[in-house]
N, C-alpha and C positions, 0 to 999 in steps of 0.2 A: 524463761526469761522473757519479758514483755518488751514490747516495741512502743516507740513513740508513734502516737496517733498522727496520720498525715492531716493535711486540711481538709475541711468537710467536703468540698466539691469533687476533689478527685476520689475519695472515699464513696461518696454519693453516685458517682459514674460508675465505679467498679461494682457497687451493689445493684445498679440498675442493669448492667450488662449481664451479671450473674444471674440475677432474677428472671431475666427473659431466657436464658438458657436453661435454668432449673424449671420453671413454672410457666413460661410464656407469658407473663405478667410484669405489668409495671409494680415496683414496689410502693406501699403505703408509706406515709409519713412515720407509721409507727414500726414497720419493718427497717425503714433508714435509720432511725433513733437506735432500734436494737441493735443492728449490725455496726454501727458506728461505737456504741458502748462496749458490746462484746469485742471487738476486733482486737484490742490490746491484749486479750486473754488468750489469743491463739498463739503458741508457741513460735519464735521466730525458726525455732528448728534448724535446717540447714540451707536458710535462705541467704547464706554468702556463697553458696554455689552459683557459677554463671548459669545452669541450666536453669535453676529455680527462679532466677530473676528472670529469664528468658521467658518461660512457662508463663509468670503472672503477667510479663509485658504484652505476651501474645493473645493471653486471654482477654485482656481489656480492650481489644480491638471490636469484638462484637461477639455475638452468640455463637456464630459458626466457628470462629477461632476460638473460642472457650471450649467448643466441643472437641476439636483436633487437640488443642493444648491437655484437655482432660484425659481424653484417650490416650495419648502420649503418657501422661502423668500416671494414670491408672496402671500401665504395664511396667514402666521403668522408674516412675519416682512415687511411689504409692503414698509415701507420707509427706510428700511436698507441701510447701506452704499454700499452694494453689488449692490442693484437694482438701486442705484444712480449713480453707476459708469457704469452700464449697459445701462442705459438711455443716459449717457453723450456720450458714446463710439458709441451708435446707432446713435445719433445725428451727430456726425461727420462722421460715415460710409455714413450715407444717403444723405449727401452733399460733398462728395469725390470721384471723378472718382478713379478707375472702380467700386468701390463698390457700387455706386448709383443706378447703373442699375439694378443689381437684386433684390435690396430692394425697389426699387420704379416701380416695373413692376408687372403686374398680372400672376399668374400662368395660364399656357394654357394647353388644353387639352380637351378631352372628358369629358362629365358630369359624367360617372361612375368613371373614373380614378381619377377627382377631388374628388370625394366623399371619394373614398377610401383613397387618400392621407390625407383628413382631418380627416377621421377615424382613421388612423395609427399615426397621430399627437396627436388626443386626447387621444389614448391607450397609447402613449409614455409619454405624459403628467401625465396622471393618474399614471402610473408605476413609473415615477420620482418622482412624491409626494409621493407616498407610501415608496418608498425608502428613502427620505428627512426625512418622519414622524418617520420611523424607525430608520434612523441613528441620526437625527439632535433632535428628538423631546424629547428624554430623557436627553440630554445636556440642551436645553431649559427649561424643565420643572424643573431641578435640579437648575439651575441658578435662575429661578423665585422664586421658593419655598426656596431656601437658601438665596436668596437676595444677590447673589453673582455677582460682577460687574468686 
């Protein structure tokens, strides 16, 4: 089932936030156009669930909020519309210069520096997951227990 495309500016703002989260870059005009063109092809899925709408709303606040919402969605709503939109945008970025270079290249550095970077990434992910559980978990639980959609 396809969705009606929202106005251009809210969709562009969503794309900018997600690009900063995924690649720490501002999207090019080409990426914005591709995202807008491909956005309706992402299945609406279970977007009628309250938690899915909340995940998308929180993710649009900024890249840190997107990280928290994505961490929560990865564990508890892996097929949510938020994850689908992030995957769509990541595919666009991986195939669009100049964002393709940082996404398709390996991290270089000494072994200890890479290990520290990996540890920090793991720690950040764990903190964001905990924040997501604390912020979004009660809403998710209430919607499941209450049968609210």
